[in-house]
C-alpha angles and dihedrals in degrees: 000000000000093000092058091046092053092046094052094041088055091050093050091049095047106038142032119245119204114280096197119091118255120287093233093053090048091047093049099033091129088069091066117100117235093234139016136076133309137188122210107197114207089359097184110187091356097252094146095035090059092054092047091050091048087057091055103266125134103230133203105202117193132187136156092224115086088194090058093045092050090049092047092051091049093049091048092053092047094047095051101029095114100019134089110241125188098202133049139216128224109196117205129183103212140147105249091202088077100029120120120201114219110241119252092007106122140060092193133023124188122196115175127175094341126101123187110155092206088060093038092057091051093057098080092058094038095063121082121230108296089014116152131224121205111191133171124168145129120297131194115259125168091215091056109039114189140194092229113125107265091231089061099051129077123248116229111273091007093124094046089056095046093046098033096134094047131095105259108213099171130012114162142126131230131188116233135180113237101226099208094058103017091237125145115232138178117244127193117218112198137173122177136170125215109236096179 
């Protein structure tokens, strides 16, 4: 959707997003396989894709923003210019509203601060047996009302229902301050492994 692309391009031009990989991936890095394939949904500047590649995974990193994809590609080249790296990253500028994930394709999927239920519901079939999902995004909470569109925010227990037959490794909330608007918001941190 052109409107989403323009919105995210503007954000990547005007503000700095974090360059460090996610806390929950760093905390649970030993869960990552040393080879295989990974998908980074709405990858932004590629902060998590770079970590996955450094661990030996071949990563497909997707974002709607061409500004973000160009930045991610540049940062990847700079980070590994003089280093041996076992994995690789393929950066793709795509509209996730129409993206279809190939079933049983990935050992790891990352989904951070992006919620599209069409994509979310493809994840269980997209991960291989013993595949791992790392997810962190906004969740509804009556104590922390937010102006985020209700279609782009998790319902309480939504992930537990969708991944009910999976091994739940992490399922917790944290309260963050959204820097742009100085608003507190509830965020769900979730890691699950496919046991099917």
